[in-house]
C-alpha positions in Angstrom: 109.3 98.4 103.2 109.9 99.2 106.9 108.0 102.1 108.4 109.0 103.9 111.6 106.5 106.1 113.4 107.7 108.1 116.5 106.0 106.9 119.6 104.9 103.6 118.1 106.3 100.1 117.7 105.0 98.3 114.7 104.5 94.5 114.8 103.1 92.2 112.2 101.4 93.3 109.0 97.8 92.2 109.1 96.6 93.6 105.8 98.0 94.9 102.5 96.7 95.8 99.1 97.9 98.2 96.4 96.8 101.3 98.4 96.9 100.4 102.1 99.0 98.6 104.7 97.7 97.9 108.2 100.1 96.9 111.0 99.3 95.8 114.5 101.4 97.8 116.9 101.8 99.4 120.3 101.7 103.0 121.4 104.8 103.4 123.5 103.4 106.1 125.8 100.8 103.8 127.4 101.2 100.3 125.9 97.9 100.6 124.1 97.5 98.0 121.3 96.8 99.8 118.1 96.2 99.2 114.3 98.3 101.6 112.2 97.0 102.3 108.7 99.4 103.6 106.1 99.4 104.4 102.4 101.2 101.6 100.5 103.8 103.8 98.9 106.7 105.9 100.1 105.5 108.5 97.6 101.8 108.5 98.3 99.5 110.4 96.1 97.7 113.4 97.4 94.4 111.5 97.1 95.7 108.8 99.4 96.5 111.3 102.0 93.1 113.0 101.7 91.4 109.6 102.0 93.4 108.7 105.2 92.5 112.1 106.7 88.8 111.7 105.8 88.7 108.2 107.3 90.3 109.5 110.5 87.8 112.3 110.7 84.9 109.9 110.4 86.3 107.4 112.9 86.8 110.2 115.5 83.1 110.9 115.4 82.0 107.2 115.8 81.3 106.1 119.3 79.8 102.7 119.0 80.7 99.6 121.0 82.6 97.2 118.8 83.7 99.8 116.3 87.3 100.8 115.7 88.4 104.0 117.4 90.8 106.6 115.9 93.2 107.8 118.6 95.5 110.1 116.5 96.6 111.0 113.0 100.4 111.0 112.9 102.5 112.8 110.3 105.2 110.7 108.8 107.7 111.4 106.0 105.4 110.0 103.3 102.1 111.5 104.6 99.9 110.3 107.4 99.5 107.1 109.6 
């Protein structure tokens, strides 16, 4: 399945399981290299969207060297990325 997210170019898939896909990508506005996490279904369940939002909220609060940073939560046709 191919995902398109406005403002981002997705590159290779770096992880996939039955619930999640993670792509390496680029934010087009500034060229920042990013990891984009998506639910692994075009018809994601409500609980998957709640989980992604919860993970985003937690990462926004973490400010530790070496930890991943959450830059944005993007709305896409199947939920969030």
